[in-house]
C-alpha positions as CSV (number, residue, x, y, z in Angstrom):
1,I,-8.9,-14.6,0.9
2,Q,-6.4,-15.7,-1.6
3,L,-3.6,-16.2,0.9
4,D,-2.2,-19.7,-0.2
5,F,0.6,-20.1,2.3
6,V,1.9,-19.1,5.7
7,F,5.8,-18.4,5.9
8,T,6.6,-20.1,9.0
9,S,10.3,-21.1,8.6
10,C,12.2,-17.6,9.3
11,Q,15.4,-16.4,7.7
12,S,16.6,-12.8,7.0
13,A,16.3,-13.3,3.4
14,M,13.2,-15.2,1.8
15,D,12.0,-16.3,-1.6
16,A,8.1,-15.9,-2.2
17,Y,6.6,-17.9,-5.1
18,I,2.8,-17.6,-3.9
19,C,0.8,-15.2,-1.8
20,G,0.9,-15.6,1.7
21,N,0.9,-14.3,5.2
22,L,4.4,-12.7,5.9
23,V,5.0,-13.3,9.3
24,C,9.1,-13.5,9.9
25,E,10.5,-10.6,11.8
26,N,13.5,-8.6,10.6
27,A,13.0,-10.2,7.0
28,V,13.1,-9.5,3.4
29,Y,10.7,-11.5,1.2
30,T,11.5,-11.6,-2.4
31,L,9.1,-12.2,-5.2
32,Q,10.1,-15.0,-7.6
33,N,7.3,-14.7,-10.3
34,N,4.2,-12.7,-11.5
35,L,1.1,-13.2,-9.4
36,T,-2.1,-12.5,-11.2
37,G,-5.6,-13.4,-11.8
38,L,-5.9,-13.5,-7.8
39,S,-9.2,-13.5,-6.0
40,G,-8.5,-12.0,-2.5
41,T,-5.7,-10.3,-0.6
42,C,-2.3,-11.6,-1.7
43,F,0.2,-10.6,0.9
44,D,-0.7,-9.9,4.7
45,F,1.9,-8.4,6.9
46,N,1.8,-10.3,10.2
47,A,5.3,-9.1,11.5
48,T,7.2,-6.0,12.4
49,N,10.1,-5.0,10.1
50,V,9.3,-6.9,7.0
51,T,10.1,-6.1,3.6
52,L,8.6,-7.1,0.4
53,D,10.6,-6.8,-2.8
54,L,8.7,-7.3,-5.5
55,D,12.1,-7.6,-7.7
56,G,10.1,-6.1,-10.7
57,K,7.3,-8.6,-10.7
58,Y,3.5,-8.1,-10.9
59,V,0.9,-8.8,-8.5
60,Q,-2.7,-8.3,-9.5
61,N,-5.9,-9.1,-7.9
62,F,-9.3,-9.2,-9.8
63,Y,-11.6,-9.3,-6.9
64,T,-12.7,-5.5,-6.1
65,S,-13.8,-5.9,-2.6
66,T,-10.6,-6.5,-1.2
67,H,-6.7,-5.2,-0.7
68,V,-3.9,-6.5,-2.8
69,I,-1.4,-6.0,0.2
70,D,-2.8,-5.3,3.7
71,I,-0.7,-4.0,6.5
72,R,-2.5,-3.7,10.1
73,G,-1.0,-3.2,13.4
74,Y,2.6,-3.9,12.1
75,N,5.3,-1.3,11.9
76,L,8.5,-0.6,9.6
77,T,7.1,-2.3,6.7
78,T,8.5,-1.7,3.1
79,I,6.9,-2.9,-0.1
80,R,9.4,-1.9,-3.2
81,N,10.3,-2.4,-6.7
82,G,7.4,-3.7,-8.7
83,Y,3.6,-3.6,-10.1
84,L,0.7,-3.4,-8.2
85,G,-2.8,-3.7,-9.4
86,G,-6.6,-4.5,-8.7
87,G,-8.8,-4.7,-5.6
88,S,-10.6,-2.1,-4.0
89,V,-7.3,-0.6,-2.6
90,V,-4.0,-1.8,-3.5
91,V,-2.3,-1.2,-0.6
92,Y,-3.9,-0.7,2.9
93,F,-2.0,0.5,5.8
94,E,-4.1,0.6,9.2
95,N,-2.6,1.3,12.8
96,T,0.9,1.3,11.3
97,F,4.0,3.0,12.3
98,G,6.6,3.3,9.7
99,G,5.7,2.3,6.3
100,N,7.5,2.8,3.1
101,L,6.3,2.3,-0.6
102,S,9.2,2.7,-3.1
103,D,9.2,2.2,-6.6
104,I,5.9,0.7,-7.0
105,H,3.7,1.2,-10.2
106,S,0.1,0.2,-11.2
107,F,-1.1,-1.6,-13.8
108,A,-4.7,-2.4,-15.0
109,S,-6.2,-1.1,-11.5
110,S,-9.7,-0.1,-11.5
111,S,-9.1,0.5,-7.5
112,T,-11.0,3.1,-5.6
113,A,-7.4,4.0,-4.1
114,F,-4.1,3.0,-5.0
115,I,-3.1,3.5,-1.2
116,E,-5.3,3.7,1.8
117,I,-3.8,5.1,5.1
118,Q,-5.8,4.9,8.5
119,D,-4.8,5.8,12.0
120,S,-1.2,5.4,10.8
121,K,2.0,7.5,11.5
122,N,5.4,8.2,9.5
123,I,4.3,6.7,6.2
124,T,6.4,7.4,3.0
125,I,5.5,6.9,-0.6
126,E,8.5,7.6,-3.1
127,N,9.5,7.2,-6.6
128,S,6.2,5.7,-7.6
129,N,4.0,6.2,-11.0
130,I,0.2,5.4,-10.3
131,S,-2.4,5.3,-13.6
132,A,-5.7,4.0,-14.2
133,I,-7.3,4.5,-10.8
134,A,-11.0,5.5,-10.3
135,S,-10.8,8.2,-7.6
136,A,-7.4,8.9,-5.5
137,F,-3.7,8.0,-5.6
138,T,-3.6,8.3,-1.7
139,S,-6.7,8.2,0.2
140,I,-5.8,9.4,4.2
141,L,-8.9,8.4,6.3
142,G,-9.5,10.1,9.5
143,N,-9.6,8.8,13.0
144,S,-11.8,5.8,13.0
145,G,-12.1,5.8,16.6
146,S,-8.9,4.5,17.7
147,G,-7.8,7.6,19.2
148,V,-4.9,7.5,16.7
149,L,-4.6,10.4,14.0
150,N,-2.6,10.0,10.8
151,E,0.8,11.9,11.3
152,N,3.9,12.4,9.0
153,I,2.5,11.2,6.0
154,T,5.0,11.7,2.8
155,V,4.4,11.2,-0.9
156,K,7.5,12.4,-2.8
157,D,8.7,12.0,-6.6
158,S,5.6,10.5,-7.6
159,L,3.3,10.9,-10.5
160,A,-0.4,10.2,-10.7
161,N,-2.1,10.3,-14.2
162,Q,-5.2,9.9,-13.4
163,G,-7.7,10.8,-10.4
164,N,-6.5,13.0,-7.4
165,L,-3.1,12.7,-6.1
166,Y,-4.5,13.0,-2.5
167,A,-8.0,12.3,-1.2
168,F,-8.9,13.2,2.5
169,F,-12.5,11.7,3.7
170,G,-13.4,13.4,7.1
171,G,-14.0,11.8,10.7
172,G,-11.0,12.9,12.6
173,G,-7.7,14.6,12.1
174,S,-4.5,14.1,10.2
175,T,-1.4,16.4,10.6
176,N,1.9,16.8,8.5
177,I,0.6,15.5,5.2
178,T,3.4,16.5,2.7
179,F,3.9,16.1,-1.1
180,I,7.4,16.8,-2.7
181,N,8.1,17.0,-6.4
182,C,4.7,15.2,-7.4
183,S,2.8,15.2,-10.8
184,L,-0.6,14.8,-11.3
185,P,-3.6,16.1,-13.7
186,F,-6.1,17.0,-11.6
187,A,-6.8,18.5,-7.9
188,L,-4.4,18.1,-5.3
189,W,-7.1,18.0,-2.4
190,S,-10.5,16.0,-2.5
191,I,-12.1,17.0,0.5
192,N,-15.3,15.0,1.9
193,A,-15.9,16.2,5.5
């Protein structure tokens, strides 16, 4: 894991200069510089109601078996305004209620999926431009056995210029998956049951 630091002195607005565990509830972390050449997960959300504002900066992971940003079991998370690339999955949601990605753009990404969502509800992806991905912009996985289904997943005003916009891999159910004003070059649905 790349994590270099745990932010422990909590304030409502915090500057981030390096990768780390985001542990302060109700906080906005603002990235102050580009983070490239990483070898593991850069940001791990470990609190509820956390915003990571990339402030137009780049975060890139060269290690292909990790996530660039990992959100598991924490709710009301936001990632906005920047560039992400690398990893097997760039942004990973699991067991999350209420997540938002806005104005996120990919670069130099060889990821299997840009965004992977598993056992989560009320996730919105908007105003994002995703390119250079191997398989899918959004990979929505079925129930992993936790009894939670993916519900209310919305992708709007977004562009995927390579791969499928949405890939669903069986193993449970997902309901209310919506795409609004999205552009893509290939199939909307890729289903493996």
